[in-house]
C-alpha positions in Angstrom: -15.2 11.6 -7.1 -11.8 12.8 -6.6 -9.4 13.5 -3.8 -6.5 11.7 -2.0 -7.3 8.3 -0.3 -5.0 6.4 2.0 -6.0 2.7 2.4 -4.3 0.8 5.3 -4.0 -2.8 4.4 -4.6 -1.8 0.9 -2.6 -4.4 -0.9 -5.0 -7.3 -0.5 -8.5 -8.4 0.4 -11.1 -5.6 1.2 -8.4 -3.0 1.1 -7.3 -3.9 -2.4 -10.8 -4.0 -3.6 -11.3 -0.5 -2.1 -8.2 0.7 -3.7 -9.3 -0.5 -7.2 -12.8 1.0 -6.9 -11.5 4.3 -5.5 -9.0 4.6 -8.4 -11.7 3.9 -10.9 -13.7 6.7 -9.3 -10.9 9.3 -9.6 -9.2 9.2 -6.4 -5.4 9.2 -6.1 -4.7 6.2 -3.9 -1.9 5.5 -1.3 -1.7 1.8 -0.7 -0.3 1.0 2.7 1.2 -2.4 3.4 3.2 -3.9 6.3 4.8 -7.0 4.8 3.1 -7.6 1.3 5.6 -5.4 -0.7 5.1 -7.4 -4.0 1.4 -7.3 -3.9 1.3 -3.6 -3.0 3.7 -2.5 -5.8 1.8 -4.7 -8.4 -1.4 -3.1 -7.3 0.0 0.4 -7.6 1.4 -0.4 -11.0 -2.0 -1.8 -12.1 -3.7 1.3 -11.0 -1.2 3.6 -12.7 -1.4 1.8 -16.0 -5.2 2.4 -15.7 -4.6 6.1 -15.5 -4.8 6.7 -11.7 -2.2 8.2 -9.4 -1.2 5.4 -6.9 1.7 4.8 -4.7 2.7 1.9 -2.3 3.8 2.9 1.2 5.2 0.6 3.8 4.2 1.0 7.4 3.0 -0.9 10.5 -0.2 0.7 11.6 0.5 -0.4 15.2 3.8 1.6 15.4 3.3 5.3 16.1 6.4 6.5 14.1 5.3 4.4 11.1 1.8 5.9 11.1 3.2 9.4 11.1 5.7 8.6 8.3 3.0 6.8 6.2 0.7 9.8 6.3 3.7 12.2 5.6 4.6 10.2 2.5 1.0 10.0 1.2 0.7 13.8 1.5 4.1 14.5 0.0 3.5 12.2 -2.9 -0.1 12.7 -3.7 -1.3 15.9 -2.0 -3.6 16.7 1.0 -5.5 13.8 2.3 -9.2 13.8 1.9 -10.2 10.2 2.7 -8.9 7.3 4.9 -10.1 3.7 4.9 -8.7 1.7 7.9 -8.6 -1.8 6.4 -5.5 -3.2 8.1 -6.3 -6.0 10.5 -5.3 -9.4 11.8 -7.4 -12.3 13.1 -6.6 -15.8 14.2 -8.5 -18.5 16.0 -8.1 -19.4 19.7 -10.3 -20.4 22.5 -10.3 -18.2 25.5 -8.6 -20.9 27.6 -5.7 -21.0 25.2 -5.1 -17.2 24.9 -1.4 -16.1 24.6 -0.7 -12.6 25.8 1.6 -11.9 23.0 -0.8 -12.7 20.3 -3.6 -10.7 22.0 -1.3 -7.7 22.2 -0.5 -7.9 18.5 -4.2 -8.2 17.6 -5.3 -5.3 19.7 -2.2 -3.2 18.6 -3.1 -3.7 15.0 -6.9 -3.7 15.0 -7.6 -1.2 17.7 -4.6 0.9 18.4 -3.6 1.1 14.7 -7.1 2.3 13.8 -7.0 4.9 16.5 -3.6 6.2 15.5 -4.6 6.5 11.8 -7.7 8.3 12.8 -5.7 10.7 14.9 -3.4 11.5 11.9 -6.5 11.9 9.6 -8.0 14.3 12.2 -4.9 16.4 12.4 -4.6 16.7 8.7 -8.2 16.9 7.5 -9.8 19.0 10.2 -11.0 22.5 9.0 -10.1 23.8 12.5 -6.5 22.9 11.8 -6.3 24.3 8.2 -7.5 21.1 6.4 -10.2 20.8 3.8 -12.3 18.2 5.6 -12.7 14.6 4.6 -14.1 11.2 5.3 -13.0 8.1 7.2 -14.2 4.5 7.0 -13.2 2.0 9.5 -13.6 -1.6 8.6 -15.2 -3.5 11.5 -17.0 -6.8 11.4 -20.3 -8.4 12.1 -18.3 -10.4 14.6 -18.6 -7.4 16.9 -22.4 -7.9 17.1 -22.4 -11.4 18.3 -19.1 -12.0 20.2 -17.6 -13.8 17.0 -17.8 -17.3 15.7 -16.2 -20.1 17.8 -12.6 -19.3 18.6 -12.9 -15.6 17.6 -14.0 -13.8 20.7 -10.7 -11.8 20.8 -11.2 -10.6 17.2 -14.9 -9.8 17.9 -13.8 -7.7 21.0 -11.3 -5.8 18.8 -14.0 -4.9 16.3 -16.4 -4.0 18.9 -13.9 -1.4 20.1 -13.6 -0.1 16.6 -17.3 0.3 16.5 -17.5 2.3 19.7 -14.5 4.4 18.8 -15.9 5.2 15.4 -18.9 6.7 17.0 -16.9 8.8 19.5 -14.5 10.0 17.0 -17.3 11.1 14.6 -18.9 13.2 17.4 -15.5 14.9 18.1 -14.9 16.0 14.5 -18.4 16.5 13.3 -18.1 20.3 13.1 -14.6 20.1 11.6 -15.6 18.8 8.2 -14.8 15.2 8.8 -17.3 12.3 8.6 -16.4 9.0 10.3 -18.3 5.7 9.7 -17.7 2.0 10.0 -18.6 -0.8 7.7 -19.3 -4.2 9.3 -18.7 -7.0 6.7 -20.0 -10.5 7.2 -17.8 -13.4 6.2 -15.9 -12.2 3.1 -13.6 -14.2 0.7 -10.2 -12.7 1.3 -6.7 -14.0 2.4 -8.0 -13.9 5.9 -10.6 -16.6 5.0 -8.5 -18.5 2.5 -9.5 -21.8 4.1 -13.1 -21.2 2.7 -11.8 -21.3 -0.9 -10.1 -24.6 -0.4 -12.9 -26.3 1.7 -16.3 -26.4 0.0 -17.8 -28.2 3.0 -16.7 -25.6 5.5 -17.8 -22.8 3.0 -21.2 -24.4 2.8 -21.6 -24.5 6.6 -20.6 -20.9 7.0 -22.9 -19.8 4.2 -25.7 -21.6 5.8 -25.4 -19.2 8.8 -25.9 -16.2 6.5 -29.4 -15.1 5.5 -28.5 -14.8 1.7 -26.8 -18.4 2.1 -23.6 -17.2 0.5 -20.2 -15.5 1.4 -19.4 -12.0 0.2 -16.9 -11.0 -2.3 -14.5 -8.2 -1.5 -16.0 -5.9 -4.1 -19.4 -6.2 -2.4 -17.9 -4.7 0.7 -15.8 -2.1 -1.1 -18.7 -0.5 -2.9 -20.5 0.5 0.3 -17.2 1.9 1.5 -16.9 4.1 -1.5 -20.4 5.4 -1.0 -19.7 6.4 2.5 -16.6 8.3 1.3 -18.7 10.1 -1.4 -20.7 13.3 -1.3 -23.8 11.1 -1.5 -23.3 10.3 2.2 -22.7 13.9 3.1 -25.1 13.7 6.2 -24.0 10.2 7.3 -21.5 10.1 10.3 -21.2 7.9 13.3 -22.9 5.1 11.3 -22.1 1.4 11.5 -23.2 0.0 8.2 -23.8 -3.8 8.2 -22.8 -5.4 4.8 -23.7 -8.8 5.8 -26.0 -10.6 3.4 -29.0 -10.1 5.7 -27.3 -10.9 8.9 -27.1 -14.2 10.9 -29.7 -16.9 10.5 -31.8 -17.5 13.6 -32.3 -21.3 13.9 -35.4 -21.4 16.0 -38.6 -19.6 16.8 -40.4 -19.2 20.1 -43.7 -20.3 18.3 -44.6 -23.8 16.9 -44.2 -23.5 13.0 
């Protein structure tokens, strides 16, 4: 594979795993970060040493002017964009009765509006109807969107459900313009966002027990399906929400006596 890929939230977690796999597959990679400058530049240097073209680009996906500037920099430094992975996201735990309006606004601005703004820019630049060469977009959603989230995560689940629905709608809009749009819905994955699971074996075991495979995913296990969706092998796949979930959630009871 080859082309130019922009990964939002690309300096850590699933985004960093995607960046590494994409570079190994031949992509030039623009690694977006908001605040993790050191991690982003270390990753760009790592990929460059390995022979890939890679740059780190700062920008807040929830700020319109940042998004435009980020895409401009990626194109100016690496060439016409052919792929986008929207991995930037925030979470947090809060029961509904404890919701804070400011925190909700931040979560929705990053997870939902940020994804939409980045897709807008990808559509403007990739569309064959606008002089582009086409391309592929993968939005990182979550299995939380399918169940309303784990306790204290209803707001996060709602933001990812919005990503799911938007992915399908955007895919339909650009289907004849050379752009494919899909979403990947990971189950619980070991990243910075779930760092507590690395430090608490008892908690990790309880979470793993709710997953059919009885284990938590590694970031690379999510990144690989993302790369497949970007690839020509997925040329007739668009508007898809691919569950990368270890078999999904365990159902604890049957309606029949066992």
